[in-house]
N, C-alpha and C positions, 0 to 999 in steps of 0.2 A: 488371520489369528488376532490382529489388533482390533479389527472391526467386531469380531465375536466377543472379545473382552469388553469393548465399549458398550455393546448392546446388553451384555450380562450386567455390567455395572449400572447402566441406565435403568434396567428393569428392577434391580435390587433397590435403587434409590427411590423409584416410584412406589414400590411395594412398601418401603419404610414409611413414606409420607402417608400412604393410605392407612397403614396400620396405626399411625399415631393420631388419627382423627378421633375425637371424642364420640362415644356411643351413649345415647340416652334412650331410655325405655318409657314410652308414653303410658304403658299399662301400670306403671309404678308412680305413686304420688311423689312430687318433688319435696325434698326436705329443706332446701335452702332457696326458695323462690326469690327472684331478683327484687321484688317489691318488699321483701323483708328487710333489706339493707338500704342505708343511706350512703350513696356514693359521693364522697367529698372530692373537691377539686385539688386537694393537696396530696393525692396518692394514698389516701386512707379510706376505709369503709367502716361505717358505724353500724352496729347491730343492736337496735333498740330492744330486741327480745332478750338478749343476754347482757346488755350494758357494756359490751366489749367493742373496742376499735381495733381493726386489723390493718396491716399493710397490704395494699392491693398486690404488690409484687413480692416475689420470694426474696429472702435476704440476699443482699449483694447487688440487686437490680435497683434502678431508679425509675420512678414513674415519670413518664413524659406526657404532659398534658396536651401538647400539640398533636401528638400521634395517638394519644389515648392507649398507650402501650408501655411496656417495660423495656428499658435499655440496660445493657451491661450483662455481665455473666453472673452466674449463681454458684458460689463456692459450696462445697460440702465440708462440713465441720465436725469435729468431735463434740461430744456433749459438753465438755468443759469449755471449749472454744465458743460454743453457742451461748452458754450462760454469760461469758465475758463480753461478746459482741453486743448482746442485748442491752447490757448496762450502759454501753457507750454509744448506742444508736440514738440519733437525733432526727429521725424522719419526721417531717411536717412540724418541726420545732418542738417536738415532745421529747422529754428525757426520761420517761418512765416505761419504756418498752421492756418486754420480758418474753421468755420462752413460754409458750402456752402449756398449761397442764393438759393431761390426756382428755379430760372432759371438754375443755375449751376447744382443743383441736378437733375433737369429734363434732363440735357444733357447726363447723363449716363444711363437713363432708356432704356431698350430694349423692345420696344413695340410689338415685335413679340413673346415674351416669357412671361410666367407667372411662378410663384413659383420657383425662383424669376424672377422678371422683370428686369434682368440685364445680361450682357454678362459674363457668368461664366468662360470663358477662360481668361478674362482680370481681373475681380474682384472676389476675394475670400471672403469667410466667411460672405456672406450677409444673414442676418436674414430675415425671411418672415414676417417682422413687419415694423413699421414706423421708418423713419429716419429723424432727425431734419434738418431743414433749418434755416438760420439766419433771415429769413423774418417774421416779425411780422404781425399779422392781422391788417387791417386798422381800422375797426369799433370796434375791441376788442383787445386792446393792451396786454391783459393778455394771448393771444393765439399766436401761431406761426404755420407756414405752415410746413407740413411733407409730405413725399411721402411714401406710403406703398409698399414695394418691393415684396410682394406676387402677387399683381395685377397691380401695376404701377399707382395707383390712389393717388391724393393728397387731403388733408383736413386740417382743422385747429384743433389744439390740445392745451389744456391748457399748459402753460409753466411749470407748476408743474408736468406734466405727465412724466412718465419714458419711454424714447424713445431711440433708437439706434443712432449711429453716424458714419459717414465716413467723414474724413477731406480732405480739398482741399487747394491748394495754387496757386498763379499766378506764372507761370514759367517765369523766366527772361532770 
């Protein structure tokens, strides 16, 4: 009985790892090719096409230049909490980080890939979940727009929902 349970858990764990692997389609043009971005050594990414600078890691994680990866955990936040933490963030010694609006957030979606729908060479630590934008709903001000990075779809969510965050700033 214990051995059967062990094998079942092992198979489930392996299945989850396989399911979490990014899928990209070569028949579709890439929307965020790696050469579009300037990867900075301080854990940020510059996008000359939009004039935006992004954090390479999801909010809460810290870029590790030695391992070229993100360390730490990623908290999910309410919309109000996201706005507050953006104001206080000092990643790469910048103090003007903000929650991206829905168009800014859409600019980093990779439409040729799913799970996640983002260029994983450029952006690290992306959860297969919703990410906040600063854009409120028009007919329902208690909601804000999010993008779901497992599929690249957007939707409205209650501002009291717990959602992930990636911060942006205007590069000067």
